[in-house]
N, C-alpha and C positions, 0 to 999 in steps of 0.2 A: 795618544802621543802626538806631539806637534813637531813639525819640521821648522827648526829655529836656525837654519843655516843660510837664510837669505835676508837681505835688506835690513830693516830696523831691528828685527829679532837677532840677527847675527851681530849687529853692532851692540845691542843690549847684552848679549852673552859675553862679548869681548869686554865690555865695560865692567860687568859683574865679576868676571874672572880676574881682571886687573885689580879691582877694588878689594876683592876678597884676599888676593895674594899680598897686596901691600899692607892691608890691615893685619893679616896673619903674621907677616914678618915683624910688624911693630909689636904685636902681642907676644911673639916669641922672645923678644928682648926683655920682657917684663918677667923674668924668671927669678925664682927664689934660690934655686940650686943650679949654678952654672955648670956643674959637672954632669948633669943629666941632659941627654940629647932630647930633641923634640919627640922622637919615637918612643924613648923611655918614658917621657912624661905622658904621652898618649896611652901607652900600655897601662900605666898607673891609673889614668882616668877611666879607662875601660874597666879595670878591676874595681874601681870605686863604684861604677854603675852596676856591674853584674855580680859583684861579691867574690866570685871565684871563677876560674876557667882552667882548662887544660892548655898547655902550650899550643896545641893544634887549633883549639878554638880561638885563642888570642891571635894566632897567625892569620886566620880567616877574617877576624874582625878588623885587624890592622892592615890587611892586604899586603902581607909580607910572606915570604917563603918560610916553611916550618924550621929549617936550619937557622935562619936569621932570628926567628923568635926564640929558639933554644939559646942562642948567644945572648940575646937581650935579657931573657929571664935570668940567665947565669950572672950577668952583670948586675942586675937589680938585686939578686939574692946576695951577691958579694958586698953590695952597699947596704945590706940590711933592710931593704925596702919591700921585699917579698919573701914569702916562705914557700917551699915546695913540700907538699904532703901527699901521702899515698891516696890514690883515687879510691873512693869508698866502694865502687863496684867493679873496677878493672885494675887489678894490681900491676898491670904493665904500664899504666899511665900515672902521671902526677897531677895534682891540682895546685894551681898557683893562687896565693892569697896575698894581699898587701898587708904590711905591718902597720902598727899604730904610728910609727915614725913616718911612714909614707902617707898615711891619712892626714897627719898634722902638716906635713910639707905641702900636700896637695891643697889643703884648706888655705894655707898661707899664700900659695901660688894663685889660687882662685881669687882671694881677697885682693891681692896686688893687681892682677889683671883686670878684675872688675872695676877697681878704683881708676885704673888707667882708662878703661873704656868709658866709664861714667864721666870722666873728665872731658873726653872727646865729645861724648853725646851732649854734654852741657852746652856745647857751642852750637848745637842744632836749634832750629826754630821748633816751636811746639808742634807744628804740623809735620815737620821732618821727623821728629822723634816719634810721633804717633804712627807714621808710615813705617818707620824702622821697627817699632815694637810689633806692629801687625805682621811684618815680614819675618820676624824671628822664627816662628814655627815652620814656615816654608823653607827657610835656610837650613834649619835643623833637619828637616825631611831630606833636603837635597844632600846634606852631608852624610846621610846614612844610606843613600841609594847605592 
C-alpha cells in the first residue's frame, strides 16, 4: 500500500478522479435506451459478465443496499430485460438472468460507446494511445477494488 495523500501523488489522484468522472459522464450520454438509469445498465453489464446472480449478489457487486437492488431488478423485469427464476439449491432465493433483448441492447450500447471512445482516442498521439492501452488493465483493476 502506498500513501498517495501528499504532493505529486495527491495531485495525480485528483487529476485521475476528475478525468475519469468527466469521461464517465460523456460515456453515459452515449446510451441506446434513455429509459434505463446508469445503475440499471450497470446491473445488466454485471449479469452479462457473470451470467446469473441472486439479487443479494448483485447488490454486493453494485455496492447498493439489497432493498434498492430488489427495486432495480423489479424495474428491469417489468421492462423485459431480466427474468427471475427459482434458485436451484435454495428455494427461498431467486436467480436473476438477463433476457436476449437485454443482451442485444447491451451489445448495441457497447458498440455505440466504443465508437465514441475510439473517436476520442483517434485524437491522441501514438505514444499517448500506447500509454492508455497499457493503463487499461490497471484501471479495470481499480474499478473492481
